[in-house]
C-alpha positions as a printed NumPy array, in Angstrom:
array([[ -4.831,  22.968,  31.613],
       [ -8.254,  22.747,  30.055],
       [ -6.671,  23.499,  26.679],
       [ -5.117,  20.034,  26.61 ],
       [ -8.487,  18.46 ,  27.406],
       [ -9.968,  19.927,  24.229],
       [ -7.107,  18.638,  22.095],
       [ -7.01 ,  15.169,  23.693],
       [-10.787,  14.787,  23.587],
       [-10.897,  15.709,  19.883],
       [ -8.133,  13.204,  19.148],
       [-10.01 ,  10.48 ,  21.006],
       [-13.221,  11.22 ,  19.082],
       [-11.394,  11.045,  15.759],
       [ -9.794,   7.711,  16.674],
       [-13.265,   6.416,  17.543],
       [-14.487,   7.412,  14.073],
       [-11.449,   5.731,  12.517],
       [-12.132,   2.53 ,  14.459],
       [-15.728,   2.522,  13.166],
       [-14.506,   2.807,   9.56 ],
       [-11.875,   0.078,   9.991],
       [-14.458,  -2.196,  11.638],
       [-16.813,  -1.688,   8.704],
       [-14.001,  -2.55 ,   6.279],
       [-13.216,  -5.757,   8.158],
       [-16.917,  -6.666,   8.328],
       [-17.062,  -6.516,   4.518],
       [-14.01 ,  -8.64 ,   3.716],
       [-16.269, -11.237,   2.071],
       [-18.607,  -8.738,   0.385],
       [-18.308,  -8.974,  -3.399],
       [-17.013,  -5.808,  -5.028],
       [-16.723,  -3.883,  -1.75 ],
       [-14.38 ,  -0.878,  -1.788],
       [-12.538,  -0.019,   1.408],
       [-12.739,   3.393,   3.074],
       [ -9.87 ,   5.366,   4.571],
       [-10.421,   8.415,   6.794],
       [ -8.196,  11.479,   6.593],
       [ -7.917,  14.012,   9.39 ],
       [ -7.014,  17.659,   9.52 ],
       [ -6.462,  20.396,  12.072],
       [ -9.357,  22.692,  12.755],
       [ -8.386,  26.199,  11.61 ],
       [-10.491,  29.311,  11.769],
       [-11.273,  30.989,   8.473],
       [ -9.988,  34.539,   8.295],
       [-12.795,  35.676,   6.004],
       [-15.404,  34.444,   8.482],
       [-13.558,  35.45 ,  11.645],
       [-11.562,  38.678,  11.208],
       [ -8.871,  39.711,  13.666],
       [ -9.975,  39.669,  17.265],
       [ -7.693,  39.989,  20.28 ],
       [ -9.537,  37.336,  22.292],
       [ -9.937,  34.927,  19.383],
       [ -6.232,  35.224,  18.488],
       [ -5.063,  34.708,  22.048],
       [ -2.752,  31.822,  22.855],
       [ -5.6  ,  30.065,  24.671],
       [ -7.928,  30.121,  21.688],
       [ -5.168,  29.139,  19.279],
       [ -4.621,  26.028,  21.374],
       [ -8.324,  25.158,  21.361],
       [ -8.446,  25.696,  17.597],
       [ -5.662,  23.126,  17.204],
       [ -8.141,  20.289,  17.71 ],
       [ -8.366,  17.659,  15.003],
       [-11.365,  16.932,  12.782],
       [-12.414,  14.379,  10.195],
       [-11.494,  15.889,   6.839],
       [-12.651,  13.24 ,   4.365],
       [-13.518,   9.565,   4.01 ],
       [-11.629,   8.382,   0.947],
       [-12.944,   5.364,  -0.96 ],
       [-10.278,   3.184,  -2.546],
       [-11.565,   2.125,  -5.973],
       [ -8.69 ,  -0.219,  -6.751],
       [ -9.739,  -3.624,  -8.084],
       [-10.188,  -6.632,  -5.844],
       [ -9.14 , -10.158,  -6.728],
       [-11.302, -11.968,  -9.272],
       [-12.537, -15.369,  -8.113],
       [-14.075, -18.063, -10.292],
       [-17.454, -19.287,  -9.056],
       [-18.902, -21.19 , -11.999],
       [-22.261, -19.475, -11.442],
       [-23.524, -18.252, -14.83 ],
       [-25.125, -15.2  , -13.199],
       [-21.93 , -14.087, -11.461],
       [-20.146, -11.352, -13.405],
       [-16.808,  -9.67 , -12.724],
       [-15.562,  -6.495, -14.379],
       [-11.884,  -6.773, -15.242],
       [-11.803,  -3.016, -15.817],
       [-11.534,  -1.228, -12.456],
       [-13.309,   1.891, -13.77 ],
       [-16.566,   0.176, -14.795],
       [-19.783,  -0.236, -12.79 ],
       [-23.063,  -2.105, -13.164],
       [-26.227,   0.025, -13.098],
       [-29.215,  -1.096, -11.03 ],
       [-32.709,   0.259, -10.48 ],
       [-33.586,   1.055,  -6.847],
       [-36.573,   2.759,  -5.196],
       [-34.351,   5.856,  -4.94 ],
       [-33.279,   5.923,  -8.578],
       [-30.452,   4.415, -10.605],
       [-27.47 ,   3.384,  -8.504],
       [-24.14 ,   1.767,  -9.355],
       [-22.176,  -1.188,  -8.015],
       [-19.14 ,  -3.366,  -8.614],
       [-20.825,  -6.398,  -7.06 ],
       [-21.787,  -8.731,  -9.881],
       [-23.087, -11.65 ,  -7.821],
       [-26.551, -11.493,  -9.358],
       [-29.473, -13.902,  -9.304],
       [-32.848, -14.44 , -11.003],
       [-36.023, -13.397,  -9.163],
       [-39.382, -15.168,  -9.224],
       [-40.412, -13.223, -12.354],
       [-37.257, -14.177, -14.25 ],
       [-35.479, -10.812, -13.97 ],
       [-31.752, -10.415, -13.346],
       [-31.448,  -8.786,  -9.907],
       [-28.939,  -7.957,  -7.177],
       [-28.823,  -9.783,  -3.852],
       [-31.203,  -7.106,  -2.5  ],
       [-33.69 ,  -7.715,  -5.33 ],
       [-32.891,  -4.57 ,  -7.356],
       [-33.203,  -5.05 , -11.114],
       [-30.009,  -4.913, -13.147],
       [-30.369,  -2.435, -16.004],
       [-29.748,  -2.899, -19.703],
       [-28.283,  -0.183, -21.92 ],
       [-31.858,   0.757, -22.901],
       [-32.221,   2.622, -19.597],
       [-34.713,   5.215, -20.85 ],
       [-37.385,   2.553, -21.31 ],
       [-36.141,  -0.176, -19.06 ],
       [-38.087,  -2.621, -16.941],
       [-35.055,  -4.782, -16.296],
       [-33.513,  -7.764, -18.043],
       [-35.733, -10.814, -18.161],
       [-33.83 , -14.036, -18.75 ],
       [-35.742, -16.853, -20.505],
       [-34.881, -20.517, -20.206],
       [-31.952, -21.576, -22.35 ],
       [-28.191, -21.479, -22.593],
       [-27.263, -18.034, -21.224],
       [-23.901, -16.546, -22.12 ],
       [-22.64 , -13.035, -21.441],
       [-19.845, -11.67 , -23.601],
       [-17.002,  -9.412, -22.5  ],
       [-18.791,  -6.35 , -23.932],
       [-21.935,  -7.05 , -21.86 ],
       [-24.046,  -8.638, -24.603],
       [-26.398, -11.28 , -23.198],
       [-27.086, -14.209, -25.505],
       [-29.59 , -17.024, -25.059],
       [-29.046, -20.084, -27.237],
       [-26.677, -17.999, -29.381],
       [-29.101, -15.116, -30.052],
       [-28.461, -11.676, -28.542],
       [-31.156, -10.927, -25.968],
       [-29.963,  -7.663, -24.412],
       [-26.869,  -5.744, -23.274],
       [-25.913,  -4.879, -19.722],
       [-25.624,  -1.172, -18.963],
       [-21.967,  -0.868, -17.973],
       [-20.721,   2.623, -17.209],
       [-17.697,   4.665, -16.216],
       [-17.292,   8.018, -14.456],
       [-14.83 ,  10.786, -15.197],
       [-14.409,  11.507, -11.487],
       [-15.07 ,   8.57 ,  -9.147],
       [-14.596,  10.782,  -6.08 ],
       [-18.129,  12.048,  -6.761],
       [-19.563,   8.594,  -6.15 ],
       [-21.146,   8.383,  -2.716],
       [-21.761,   5.181,  -0.786],
       [-25.42 ,   4.728,   0.18 ],
       [-25.34 ,   1.22 ,   1.643],
       [-26.014,  -2.238,   0.188],
       [-22.728,  -1.928,  -1.738],
       [-24.262,   0.759,  -3.968],
       [-23.022,   4.167,  -5.08 ],
       [-24.994,   7.285,  -5.951],
       [-23.57 ,   9.624,  -8.605],
       [-23.382,  13.166,  -7.172],
       [-22.963,  15.97 ,  -9.73 ],
       [-21.589,  13.574, -12.314],
       [-23.062,  11.565, -15.176],
       [-22.231,   8.005, -16.25 ],
       [-20.694,   7.283, -19.633],
       [-21.218,   3.897, -21.259],
       [-18.034,   1.863, -21.14 ],
       [-16.44 ,   0.867, -24.425],
       [-14.293,  -1.876, -22.924],
       [-15.834,  -3.297, -19.728],
       [-13.961,  -6.631, -19.89 ],
       [-16.821,  -8.551, -18.312],
       [-16.183, -12.124, -17.197],
       [-19.056, -14.584, -16.72 ],
       [-18.776, -17.127, -13.926],
       [-16.47 , -14.915, -11.874],
       [-16.954, -12.396,  -9.091],
       [-14.758,  -9.559,  -7.849],
       [-13.829,  -9.87 ,  -4.189],
       [-13.435,  -6.907,  -1.841],
       [-10.189,  -4.951,  -2.15 ],
       [ -9.553,  -5.073,   1.607],
       [ -6.192,  -6.296,   2.895],
       [ -7.201,  -7.922,   6.212],
       [ -3.673,  -7.96 ,   7.655],
       [ -3.175,  -4.25 ,   6.965],
       [ -6.577,  -3.4  ,   8.41 ],
       [ -5.895,  -5.397,  11.585],
       [ -2.589,  -3.546,  12.013],
       [ -4.423,  -0.248,  11.504],
       [ -7.031,  -1.258,  14.062],
       [ -4.391,  -2.115,  16.681],
       [ -2.534,   1.165,  16.085],
       [ -5.738,   3.193,  16.229],
       [ -6.847,   1.478,  19.428],
       [ -3.494,   2.266,  21.049],
       [ -3.79 ,   5.908,  19.997],
       [ -7.294,   6.005,  21.492],
       [ -5.963,   4.648,  24.783],
       [ -3.136,   7.201,  24.757],
       [ -5.616,  10.062,  24.469],
       [ -7.593,   8.515,  27.337],
       [ -4.49 ,   8.473,  29.537],
       [ -3.77 ,  12.11 ,  28.681],
       [ -7.297,  13.104,  29.734],
       [ -6.988,  11.146,  33.004],
       [ -3.628,  12.785,  33.733],
       [ -4.949,  16.286,  33.106],
       [ -8.009,  15.549,  35.229],
       [ -5.793,  14.331,  38.085],
       [ -3.601,  17.441,  37.869],
       [ -6.659,  19.696,  37.899],
       [ -7.994,  17.909,  40.967],
       [ -4.675,  18.221,  42.793],
       [ -4.387,  21.88 ,  41.871],
       [ -7.896,  22.612,  43.183],
       [ -7.332,  20.743,  46.429],
       [ -3.737,  21.699,  47.254],
       [ -3.596,  25.313,  46.114],
       [ -6.462,  26.078,  48.444],
       [ -4.325,  24.922,  51.408],
       [ -1.572,  27.482,  50.82 ],
       [ -1.267,  29.924,  53.714]])
């Protein structure tokens, strides 16, 4: 009977993790450039090379316990969100879903799709968190300082002030986006992969990319996950009740 407790408890824990991920998605519906996460689950299986044949380990009891579920991967959906016009000259959207802005953080260069930038007190182009947006001259880069004047940004990332080219945004792509890891603040760290400068970023000034979250779908997922969580709870209560009855009533026999 305890076998079922292991399986039901693992299922309940995984549904709790899924609810946390869905809640985070819904909390970021209005976050510019946010990419939704989707968890995938798998069955826990022993590895033969680590655990060779053993009569106890291969018993029916242990096979049942090893059937518990586990979180396999959190998949980030990099599909493009809707592009919304804002009219703000320091809002930039990338109409190429594979391209990222590069920003300088205390932890090194990080990457983002959120182009809702602003100008700090020193005149530098920065993110909402105050991180400097990088130009293509990243090896000797203190950020992009914007002087007073008529600022225009072209589709290739060139920044012009009063018609003269001032600088160029560092816009990059990655061969394998699955190696991008979320670190918070809508930023990604590149793990075991290097950025390549984009040849066709399709930048749009005065626009911002919205999150790619479908709120209706996420609410449906949340309701279904919550019901699954409650089902596992009922299973655990039922098994607990049966165990209690067995302990109390079997002792009365004879």
